[in-house]
DOMARMI-361913 format. One record per residue (C-alpha): residue in one letter; residue number from 1; x, y negated, z. Coordinates in pm, whole numbers, plus 50000, padded with zeros to 5 digits. Each point is the difference from the previous one (the first is absolute). Example, Ala and Ser with C-alpha at 12.3 -4.5 7.8 and 13.67 -1.06 7.14 Angstrom:
2
<a 1 <51230 50450 50780>>
<s 2 <50137 49656 49934>>
//
This chain:
571
<m 1 <39925 47940 63326>>
<e 2 <49805 50062 50317>>
<r 3 <50064 49986 50371>>
<i 4 <49884 50275 50211>>
<n 5 <49979 50004 50377>>
<s 6 <50058 50337 50119>>
<s 7 <49754 49986 50289>>
<d 8 <49702 50027 49820>>
<g 9 <50150 50114 49629>>
<r 10 <49775 49708 49865>>
<p 11 <50119 49754 49704>>
<k 12 <49985 49637 50123>>
<q 13 <50098 49839 49680>>
<a 14 <50048 50105 49630>>
<y 15 <50277 49902 49785>>
<q 16 <50080 50106 49619>>
<h 17 <50207 50313 49965>>
<s 18 <50296 50051 49800>>
<s 19 <50061 50342 49892>>
<a 20 <50368 49918 49914>>
<p 21 <50279 50243 50176>>
<l 22 <50224 49853 50274>>
<p 23 <50309 49802 49844>>
<a 24 <50223 50264 49847>>
<m 25 <50369 50019 50035>>
<e 26 <50066 49961 49616>>
<d 27 <50097 49612 50063>>
<y 28 <50243 50090 50278>>
<e 29 <50144 50268 49763>>
<k 30 <50130 49715 49751>>
<l 31 <50210 49854 50276>>
<t 32 <50385 50035 49986>>
<l 33 <50187 50092 50310>>
<w 34 <50086 49651 50060>>
<q 35 <49653 49886 49949>>
<a 36 <49868 50249 50228>>
<v 37 <50269 49903 50292>>
<r 38 <49909 49649 49965>>
<r 39 <49620 50062 50020>>
<w 40 <50038 50236 50302>>
<p 41 <50320 49868 50180>>
<r 42 <49881 50088 50364>>
<a 43 <49886 50350 49891>>
<v 44 <50327 50051 49843>>
<g 45 <50206 49882 50303>>
<i 46 <49804 50227 50244>>
<s 47 <50023 50299 49759>>
<l 48 <50365 49938 49972>>
<c 49 <50021 49986 50390>>
<m 50 <49809 50330 50036>>
<s 51 <50214 50169 49743>>
<l 52 <50303 49940 50197>>
<n 53 <49862 50270 50265>>
<i 54 <50111 50241 49730>>
<l 55 <50360 49924 50078>>
<l 56 <49948 50191 50339>>
<w 57 <49893 50322 49796>>
<g 58 <50316 49953 49788>>
<y 59 <50229 49922 50284>>
<d 60 <49901 50302 50183>>
<t 61 <50000 50224 49736>>
<a 62 <50369 49931 49927>>
<i 63 <50132 49944 50356>>
<v 64 <49983 50372 50107>>
<g 65 <50234 50130 49738>>
<n 66 <50214 49701 50030>>
<v 67 <50019 50003 50395>>
<a 68 <50081 50392 49973>>
<s 69 <50314 49913 49779>>
<m 70 <50154 49823 50274>>
<p 71 <50267 50197 50181>>
<v 72 <49910 49858 50346>>
<f 73 <49652 50113 49965>>
<q 74 <50102 50331 49889>>
<e 75 <50224 50042 50274>>
<v 76 <49698 49917 50260>>
<f 77 <49718 50160 49821>>
<g 78 <50197 50288 49817>>
<v 79 <50186 50295 50069>>
<q 80 <50361 50084 49979>>
<h 81 <50081 50187 49667>>
<g 82 <50355 50125 49967>>
<n 83 <50193 49665 50061>>
<r 84 <49742 49781 49918>>
<y 85 <49639 49931 50118>>
<i 86 <49691 50055 49777>>
<i 87 <49607 49935 50023>>
<p 88 <49813 50345 50002>>
<s 89 <49803 50036 49678>>
<i 90 <49695 50059 50237>>
<w 91 <49993 49668 50155>>
<l 92 <50116 49849 49689>>
<s 93 <49695 50108 49824>>
<l 94 <49738 49963 50287>>
<w 95 <50128 49622 50021>>
<s 96 <49981 49956 49651>>
<v 97 <49626 50115 50001>>
<g 98 <49914 49847 50304>>
<l 99 <49912 49672 49817>>
<p 100 <49760 50149 49738>>
<l 101 <49830 50215 50236>>
<g 102 <49961 49716 50242>>
<i 103 <49862 49775 49689>>
<m 104 <49737 50284 49940>>
<l 105 <49882 49985 50359>>
<g 106 <50027 49619 50009>>
<a 107 <49792 49963 49682>>
<v 108 <49723 50171 50133>>
<v 109 <49992 49835 50311>>
<g 110 <50045 49665 49841>>
<g 111 <49708 50080 49780>>
<y 112 <49787 50038 50284>>
<v 113 <50124 49725 50211>>
<q 114 <49977 49734 49719>>
<d 115 <49612 50043 49979>>
<l 116 <49980 49955 50388>>
<t 117 <50232 49707 50064>>
<g 118 <50064 49857 49664>>
<r 119 <50308 49984 49767>>
<r 120 <50188 49752 50188>>
<w 121 <50013 50148 50335>>
<t 122 <50056 50333 49876>>
<l 123 <50325 49874 49855>>
<g 124 <50066 49861 50349>>
<i 125 <49932 50323 50173>>
<g 126 <50231 50177 49714>>
<s 127 <50272 49739 50071>>
<f 128 <49997 50068 50404>>
<v 129 <50045 50383 49946>>
<s 130 <50267 49930 49774>>
<v 131 <50181 49785 50242>>
<v 132 <49941 50281 50272>>
<a 133 <50128 50264 49743>>
<i 134 <50318 49826 49941>>
<l 135 <50069 49961 50351>>
<t 136 <49948 50367 50047>>
<c 137 <50259 50051 49723>>
<y 138 <50240 49750 50147>>
<v 139 <50032 50156 50341>>
<a 140 <49960 50366 49854>>
<d 141 <50350 50082 50093>>
<l 142 <49957 49954 50359>>
<a 143 <49723 50286 49996>>
<g 144 <50098 50356 50102>>
<n 145 <49932 50130 49649>>
<k 146 <50103 49700 49774>>
<q 147 <49892 50176 49669>>
<s 148 <49629 50062 50127>>
<a 149 <49979 49648 50145>>
<l 150 <50130 49855 49655>>
<l 151 <49746 50209 49844>>
<g 152 <49708 49887 50217>>
<g 153 <50091 49635 49916>>
<k 154 <50003 50073 49625>>
<l 155 <49657 50158 50010>>
<l 156 <49875 49706 50188>>
<e 157 <50185 49767 49758>>
<g 158 <49832 50174 49720>>
<t 159 <49651 49981 50168>>
<a 160 <50061 49620 50020>>
<v 161 <50130 49965 49637>>
<g 162 <49690 50186 49896>>
<v 163 <49766 49772 50173>>
<i 164 <50168 49685 49878>>
<m 165 <50016 50110 49630>>
<c 166 <49660 50130 49998>>
<s 167 <49848 49665 50132>>
<t 168 <50243 49777 49787>>
<q 169 <49884 50179 49680>>
<t 170 <49621 49983 50106>>
<y 171 <50040 49627 50089>>
<l 172 <50180 49933 49690>>
<s 173 <49740 50167 49791>>
<e 174 <49734 49804 50162>>
<i 175 <50154 49643 49951>>
<v 176 <50173 49999 49666>>
<p 177 <49842 49855 49703>>
<a 178 <49986 50259 49700>>
<r 179 <50224 49812 49794>>
<l 180 <50270 50045 50252>>
<r 181 <49943 50347 50125>>
<g 182 <50259 50129 49789>>
<p 183 <50299 49786 50086>>
<v 184 <49927 49975 50355>>
<f 185 <49989 50381 50049>>
<a 186 <50327 50033 49759>>
<l 187 <50146 49835 50318>>
<f 188 <49974 50347 50168>>
<s 189 <50247 50177 49842>>
<a 190 <50228 49709 49980>>
<f 191 <50000 49928 50378>>
<q 192 <50027 50365 50063>>
<l 193 <50326 50004 49821>>
<v 194 <50099 49683 50151>>
<g 195 <49948 50157 50348>>
<q 196 <50216 50289 49923>>
<l 197 <50285 49765 49865>>
<i 198 <49994 49805 50308>>
<a 199 <50032 50297 50234>>
<a 200 <50286 50113 49782>>
<v 201 <50186 49668 50054>>
<v 202 <49927 50020 50347>>
<v 203 <50154 50309 50075>>
<l 204 <50278 49895 49767>>
<g 205 <50051 49700 50235>>
<v 206 <50006 50188 50320>>
<l 207 <50222 50302 49896>>
<p 208 <50322 49830 50170>>
<v 209 <49811 49932 50327>>
<q 210 <50168 50256 50271>>
<g 211 <49749 50250 50201>>
<p 212 <49636 50033 50016>>
<t 213 <49924 49619 49977>>
<s 214 <50090 50057 49613>>
<y 215 <49676 50204 49936>>
<r 216 <49792 49859 50268>>
<v 217 <50044 49644 49816>>
<a 218 <49886 50189 49696>>
<i 219 <49700 50112 50151>>
<a 220 <49920 49698 50185>>
<s 221 <50022 49806 49673>>
<e 222 <49659 50140 49911>>
<w 223 <49831 49800 50258>>
<p 224 <49943 49659 49813>>
<f 225 <49825 50221 49717>>
<s 226 <49795 50160 50267>>
<i 227 <49884 49660 50166>>
<f 228 <49907 49851 49691>>
<p 229 <49683 50121 49924>>
<l 230 <49876 49905 50350>>
<a 231 <50101 49643 49917>>
<l 232 <49797 50056 49667>>
<a 233 <49701 50145 50197>>
<i 234 <50013 49658 50228>>
<y 235 <50003 49788 49709>>
<v 236 <49808 50142 49699>>
<p 237 <49605 49972 49958>>
<e 238 <49819 50310 50030>>
<s 239 <49878 50179 49691>>
<p 240 <49695 49855 49840>>
<v 241 <49892 50332 49917>>
<w 242 <50016 50158 50338>>
<l 243 <49819 49690 50164>>
<p 244 <49650 50045 49843>>
<q 245 <50005 50367 50088>>
<k 246 <49953 49868 50331>>
<e 247 <49733 49745 49956>>
<r 248 <50256 49717 50000>>
<t 249 <49945 49838 49660>>
<q 250 <50072 49643 50111>>
<a 251 <50315 50134 50126>>
<a 252 <50075 50169 49649>>
<h 253 <49924 49651 49815>>
<e 254 <50243 49817 50232>>
<s 255 <50286 50293 49949>>
<f 256 <49930 49979 49624>>
<r 257 <50064 49642 50035>>
<k 258 <50303 50007 50192>>
<i 259 <50150 50281 49787>>
<h 260 <49922 49819 49654>>
<g 261 <50048 49658 50105>>
<p 262 <49784 49690 50002>>
<t 263 <50074 49908 49592>>
<v 264 <49818 50251 49824>>
<a 265 <49636 49986 50125>>
<a 266 <49863 50123 49676>>
<d 267 <50199 50322 50023>>
<h 268 <49893 50041 50380>>
<e 269 <49649 50032 49878>>
<d 270 <50083 50235 49711>>
<l 271 <50221 50222 50193>>
<f 272 <49825 49992 50336>>
<e 273 <49666 50071 49835>>
<d 274 <50163 50325 49801>>
<m 275 <50172 50087 50320>>
<s 276 <49652 49990 50207>>
<r 277 <49799 50167 49724>>
<a 278 <50245 50272 49997>>
<v 279 <49973 50046 50385>>
<t 280 <49618 49977 50022>>
<e 281 <49919 50223 49720>>
<e 282 <50245 50269 50138>>
<r 283 <49838 49964 50361>>
<w 284 <49655 50026 49862>>
<a 285 <50083 50303 49753>>
<a 286 <50143 50162 50332>>
<q 287 <49708 49913 50195>>
<d 288 <50176 49804 50262>>
<r 289 <50166 50316 50105>>
<t 290 <50354 49949 50190>>
<a 291 <50291 50099 49750>>
<s 292 <50126 50331 50069>>
<y 293 <50305 50179 49856>>
<l 294 <49751 50292 49875>>
<e 295 <49834 49726 49785>>
<c 296 <50285 49969 49802>>
<f 297 <49980 50337 49877>>
<r 298 <49614 49996 49895>>
<g 299 <49866 49882 49656>>
<a 300 <50181 49727 49810>>
<n 301 <50225 49949 50276>>
<l 302 <50155 50334 49968>>
<k 303 <50147 49898 49650>>
<r 304 <50109 49671 50154>>
<t 305 <50185 50159 50269>>
<a 306 <50174 50263 49805>>
<i 307 <50118 49724 49757>>
<v 308 <50153 49819 50321>>
<v 309 <50177 50313 50112>>
<f 310 <50125 50075 49629>>
<a 311 <50153 49634 50019>>
<n 312 <50159 50086 50309>>
<t 313 <50173 50281 49841>>
<i 314 <50136 49806 49704>>
<p 315 <50338 49920 50140>>
<d 316 <50042 50339 50077>>
<l 317 <49906 50143 49674>>
<f 318 <50260 49760 49777>>
<g 319 <50292 50111 50242>>
<l 320 <50022 49733 50271>>
<t 321 <50095 50286 50237>>
<l 322 <50295 50109 49815>>
<i 323 <50092 49651 49889>>
<g 324 <50042 49921 50382>>
<h 325 <50236 50285 50031>>
<a 326 <50200 49862 49708>>
<s 327 <50303 49973 50190>>
<y 328 <50035 50357 50114>>
<f 329 <49853 50122 49673>>
<l 330 <50253 49844 49760>>
<q 331 <50261 50117 50240>>
<i 332 <49906 50363 49941>>
<l 333 <50010 49923 49614>>
<g 334 <50349 49879 50036>>
<l 335 <50042 49641 50105>>
<t 336 <50201 49869 50240>>
<h 337 <49844 49868 50334>>
<s 338 <50083 49669 49939>>
<m 339 <49877 50019 49619>>
<s 340 <49686 50168 50132>>
<f 341 <49934 49737 50250>>
<m 342 <50042 49724 49735>>
<f 343 <49743 50156 49791>>
<l 344 <49758 50001 50315>>
<l 345 <50054 49618 50042>>
<l 346 <49963 49948 49628>>
<g 347 <49656 50201 49997>>
<v 348 <49879 49773 50301>>
<l 349 <50089 49673 49805>>
<l 350 <49858 50128 49669>>
<g 351 <49706 50104 50204>>
<l 352 <49945 49650 50142>>
<i 353 <50050 49827 49659>>
<a 354 <49728 50247 49832>>
<c 355 <49755 49929 50259>>
<v 356 <50032 49629 49947>>
<g 357 <49969 50057 49618>>
<s 358 <49680 50193 50088>>
<w 359 <49839 49672 50083>>
<w 360 <50012 49931 49632>>
<t 361 <49880 50371 49885>>
<f 362 <49702 49978 50271>>
<l 363 <49852 49666 49826>>
<r 364 <50057 50133 49651>>
<f 365 <49882 50370 50040>>
<g 366 <49749 50209 50193>>
<r 367 <50101 50222 50288>>
<r 368 <49898 50319 49824>>
<t 369 <50194 49910 49697>>
<l 370 <50318 49916 50194>>
<v 371 <49987 50340 50210>>
<f 372 <49935 50202 49683>>
<v 373 <50244 49834 49780>>
<t 374 <50292 49984 50255>>
<l 375 <49938 50354 50149>>
<s 376 <50031 50138 49616>>
<i 377 <50312 49831 49952>>
<v 378 <50145 50114 50324>>
<s 379 <49897 50369 49928>>
<v 380 <50218 49970 49686>>
<l 381 <50302 49852 50199>>
<w 382 <49965 50268 50252>>
<l 383 <50007 50247 49712>>
<a 384 <50339 49855 49888>>
<v 385 <50125 50017 50364>>
<g 386 <49900 50369 50027>>
<i 387 <50152 50089 49642>>
<a 388 <50325 49824 50117>>
<g 389 <49986 50191 50322>>
<c 390 <50054 50312 49811>>
<f 391 <50348 49919 49934>>
<k 392 <50309 49925 50256>>
<s 393 <50230 49695 49937>>
<t 394 <50061 49659 50170>>
<n 395 <49859 49822 49705>>
<i 396 <49660 50206 50044>>
<a 397 <49981 49869 50346>>
<y 398 <50018 49658 49865>>
<f 399 <49746 50060 49762>>
<c 400 <49784 50133 50265>>
<a 401 <50065 49692 50229>>
<a 402 <49913 49767 49713>>
<g 403 <49690 50183 49910>>
<m 404 <49899 49976 50368>>
<m 405 <50045 49629 49994>>
<i 406 <49795 49947 49685>>
<i 407 <49726 50196 50175>>
<v 408 <49997 49761 50276>>
<v 409 <49961 49709 49773>>
<v 410 <49712 50159 49801>>
<a 411 <49825 50101 50285>>
<g 412 <50063 49670 50180>>
<l 413 <49828 49837 49711>>
<g 414 <49682 50191 49991>>
<a 415 <49912 50324 50206>>
<w 416 <50169 49904 50308>>
<p 417 <49853 49678 50122>>
<a 418 <49672 50083 49785>>
<s 419 <49948 50293 50256>>
<y 420 <49950 49747 50300>>
<v 421 <49758 49807 49771>>
<i 422 <49793 50289 49913>>
<a 423 <49999 50144 50336>>
<s 424 <49889 49652 50143>>
<e 425 <49737 49902 49764>>
<t 426 <49812 50320 49943>>
<s 427 <49805 50059 50307>>
<s 428 <49660 49833 50098>>
<l 429 <50072 49687 50242>>
<r 430 <49784 50192 50248>>
<l 431 <50204 50308 50028>>
<r 432 <50342 49826 49894>>
<s 433 <50178 50028 50341>>
<k 434 <49904 50384 50051>>
<t 435 <50070 50076 49614>>
<q 436 <50344 49833 50053>>
<g 437 <50052 50203 50319>>
<i 438 <49923 50338 49818>>
<g 439 <50231 49857 49704>>
<w 440 <50296 49958 50219>>
<l 441 <49923 50343 50188>>
<l 442 <50008 50212 49699>>
<g 443 <50252 49808 49807>>
<g 444 <50218 50026 50297>>
<g 445 <49940 50358 50026>>
<v 446 <50116 50039 49639>>
<s 447 <50327 49770 50077>>
<c 448 <50058 50242 50304>>
<g 449 <49981 50294 49754>>
<f 450 <50252 49845 49736>>
<g 451 <50231 49865 50264>>
<f 452 <50018 50341 50147>>
<g 453 <50007 50213 49663>>
<v 454 <50207 49780 49753>>
<p 455 <50322 50052 50170>>
<y 456 <49948 50379 49980>>
<l 457 <49949 49965 49605>>
<y 458 <50355 49811 49929>>
<n 459 <50209 50110 50284>>
<s 460 <50296 50251 49940>>
<d 461 <49883 50240 50291>>
<a 462 <49642 50046 49874>>
<a 463 <49823 49982 49668>>
<n 464 <50331 49822 49862>>
<l 465 <49822 49834 49710>>
<g 466 <50214 49689 50024>>
<g 467 <49928 49789 49685>>
<k 468 <49743 50254 49864>>
<t 469 <49765 49862 50304>>
<g 470 <49917 49777 49697>>
<f 471 <49763 50259 49843>>
<i 472 <49798 50024 50326>>
<y 473 <49939 49624 49966>>
<v 474 <49914 50037 49656>>
<a 475 <49700 50210 50104>>
<l 476 <49915 49769 50290>>
<t 477 <50007 49708 49785>>
<s 478 <49807 50175 49738>>
<l 479 <49718 50081 50248>>
<g 480 <49987 49634 50116>>
<v 481 <49949 49901 49626>>
<l 482 <49738 50248 49972>>
<v 483 <49795 49920 50296>>
<t 484 <50037 49610 49938>>
<w 485 <49866 50046 49630>>
<l 486 <49679 50214 50130>>
<v 487 <49956 49853 50352>>
<v 488 <50113 49634 50041>>
<p 489 <49775 49724 49863>>
<e 490 <50137 49675 49945>>
<l 491 <49901 49730 50246>>
<k 492 <50229 49706 49882>>
<g 493 <49798 49701 50066>>
<l 494 <49680 50129 50126>>
<s 495 <49833 49888 50311>>
<a 496 <49905 50186 50294>>
<v 497 <49623 50016 49861>>
<e 498 <50130 50120 49650>>
<i 499 <50219 50251 50154>>
<d 500 <49708 50156 50181>>
<r 501 <49834 50009 49680>>
<v 502 <50259 50186 49837>>
<f 503 <49960 50297 50224>>
<e 504 <49644 49976 50089>>
<k 505 <49880 49996 49653>>
<d 506 <50284 50238 49904>>
<i 507 <50145 49825 49720>>
<p 508 <50228 50198 49809>>
<v 509 <50392 49892 50086>>
<g 510 <50069 49884 49647>>
<r 511 <49732 49748 50015>>
<a 512 <50034 49850 50338>>
<e 513 <50186 49704 49866>>
<t 514 <49765 49928 49721>>
<a 515 <49746 49707 50018>>
<q 516 <49711 50176 49885>>
<w 517 <49859 50139 50323>>
<r 518 <50121 49689 50194>>
<s 519 <49747 49794 49838>>
<v 520 <49717 50204 50165>>
<p 521 <49715 49770 50112>>
<m 522 <49963 49969 50360>>
<e 523 <49671 50193 50001>>
<e 524 <50194 50322 49954>>
<d 525 <50216 49936 50304>>
<a 526 <49710 49868 50226>>
<v 527 <49939 50128 50335>>
<p 528 <49609 50082 50105>>
<l 529 <49890 49742 50230>>
<r 530 <49817 50275 50215>>
<n 531 <50353 50109 50075>>
<i 532 <50123 49673 50105>>
<l 533 <49696 49909 50208>>
<t 534 <50056 50332 50198>>
<s 535 <50377 49977 50033>>
<s 536 <50141 49898 50346>>
<s 537 <50230 49749 49842>>
<f 538 <49707 49803 49881>>
<a 539 <49835 49947 50316>>
<s 540 <49959 49633 50116>>
<t 541 <50216 49875 49698>>
<a 542 <49879 49739 49736>>
<y 543 <50099 50101 49653>>
<d 544 <49975 49850 49648>>
<a 545 <49835 50286 49797>>
<s 546 <49962 49995 49619>>
<l 547 <49690 50228 49936>>
<i 548 <50023 50138 49663>>
<s 549 <49703 50202 49942>>
<s 550 <49717 49788 50110>>
<g 551 <49823 49791 49754>>
<g 552 <50239 49914 49704>>
<g 553 <50281 49837 50232>>
<y 554 <49766 49793 50235>>
<v 555 <49864 50103 50335>>
<q 556 <49674 49918 50094>>
<e 557 <49920 49957 50372>>
<n 558 <49753 50300 49920>>
<a 559 <50239 50208 49826>>
<g 560 <50027 50352 50082>>
<l 561 <50327 50095 50180>>
<k 562 <49969 50353 50046>>
<n 563 <50204 50127 49677>>
<a 564 <50196 49671 49945>>
<y 565 <50366 50015 49932>>
<v 566 <50229 49730 50125>>
<s 567 <50345 49851 50005>>
<v 568 <50093 49854 50314>>
<r 569 <50194 49712 50127>>
<k 570 <50001 49967 50375>>
<h 571 <50031 49672 50177>>
//
């Protein structure tokens, strides 16, 4: 190995070169979940705290519908209809889509701001905006146009949630060891459900309170979830992937040590070298251009972006939107209000259990396999629901309810949490924040479409499909199965460098998880030294460079460097 000083580009001393590839992730893939947690306890703790940000998303998703069911809220924000007050459908619909529309805007803004200020302070900005948005909703009943003021607050809150979710997903994807990516991102779906459950319990608790105080307390109860990301922004280290992109390599080392703890120095070198190599090679390949949204749609990045967008649509494809309407949907099929609400709560609890169970499935099976198999099973289950929907009876309604509960379990063990893992690990490190922004933007657009259109499919005043809506989801899940089989590669256990190779070398999706191509000698992945010496990131920096194509593994003082290829470790 050779020290090169970039001030003159000349070698100072020669060392023997080893052409072995960087340490692979195979050894880490043998760890059990408990062994992985013990090896990286600090990273697990930080990941768990960051995942709690998802509670805000789940809570805000549920709070609109739950608050709108409160009689006092209906009296203040609704209109009189006969001898009672109702919320006009137009306002209920606008408030419902305010969150996903805001998330779409926040995802784009968050993807841009992350690259400017870092992941931590983007979280802080999103947290501050969320606090202001909730304050707007809290005082909306004092405005001249109450409904519009509440809509403005919901749009602003959605923007904040989009910024926070995009930043959280990006940060976690950059710090979580490969072995733990599946279990950590399974927390996304689990905490989304927990947030919805907490919102339902809070609204139930304030129902006996008299006057506007009841719904104001429910709205104000969201503030702790909004402030929490700001506390994290102050406490957690900055992303060790973002820091090198700002020429702060030493700070990246320190951040990496803080995240992974002082007890696994060998792992530090392996993991940090893999991360640094991926960041450096991506910057050289891009010739040090500033990352842009347009670049996400060029070359190999186009396929990566398309997979991220597809992953963000998987929950809608397997029927999460309809399952979210389970209480009303089952009433249309013939169940009582109390029984349908019980099935809704049962679905939340089963979803939580399934998401915890997915920690085991992620360690045993790949993401591609889990999505393919579970979506296939869900397709059969929706077919059964659709067939049952062709008949009318209370027993059929119970059958459909049971089918939807099983769908929650099957999807919770695979496709649902796997969608977050695939979306998080597929993009390049250099474009990750912007790719996540695009994924949340387009995924949010699909969610808006489903949220608006699905009620028209099953409602009695529209298509009136009822249980036959299951046939629609047979087609959607089958589409998801086909796309997964043809497009989504298996990235389980692959390092950032190896994931880059999968797309740059256009390795067939069925071979991505195999070991043959992962043993490629370093020479095939080396970077031309002339590209390094002309890179702005190389200026005034000392490197250890393994020169590969110069003199049989040794570099002499007079070795020609023009056509040399190197693998670099920065000091």
